[in-house]
N, C-alpha and C positions, 0 to 999 in steps of 0.2 A: 611471957610477955609481961611484962611489969603492971600495975594498976593504972600509971600513966598513959602505957601506949593502949592500955583498952581503953579507956577515955578518949583520946584520941581517932580512934579505929570507930565507939560509937559515934562520935561528933561525924567525923566525916563519911560515913552512912548515912547521913540527913542532909548532906551538902545538895543532891537535886530537887528535894522536896521543898527546903531551904530557900532556896533559886526559883521556886515555881510561885512560890506566894508571892517573894520580892518583886517576880515580872509580874503579878497579877495586879497587885496593891498600884502599882507603877503606871500599869496602865489605866486601872481607875478613875488613878487620881491626875493623871493629865488629861483625860477626858472632864472629871469633874472644874479642874480649874482651866475649861475653855479651849483646850490645844486638841489638835488632833492628833493621831496616834496612828503610824501604818504598822501595818500586819500583814503576815503570809498566810494566806491557805487559799488549799485546795491548786497550787503552783501557780500562785500569783500575788502581788503585792496590790494590799489595798491600803488609802485613808481611809480612816476610820473618822467620821465629826463629832463632834459632843452630841449633835439633835440624832444622833445611831445612822446616819445616812452613809453609805461607802460609796468609794471612787476607784475603780480601778484605774493602776498604775502601770503596769508591766507583768508579764508572765516570766518565773523565775525558773534556773533549770533544776533539771530531777533532783534530789538531794543523793549523796554521796555517802556510802556505806564506809566506812572503814573498821577493822581489826585492833582491837587495842593491843598499843604496842607496834604498829607499823606505823610509817612515816610515808606522808603521799607531798613531793612537791609542784605545787598549783602553778601552773606557763600563763 
């Protein structure tokens, strides 16, 4: 493996934590701007308002777990 490949691998390993941090930042920035945010928690979608109130929107289907490399066609 070249030095360049090693650097790419290192950066790719940090994508999940960077994505989580970006999502958290966007959540708080949206609330701070006075906007509502939709979140999924405990099998349901909720609208969260800047004042902290939460409104139930609807229940969600259970999560689907897939193995890496497996394709699934949704109907």
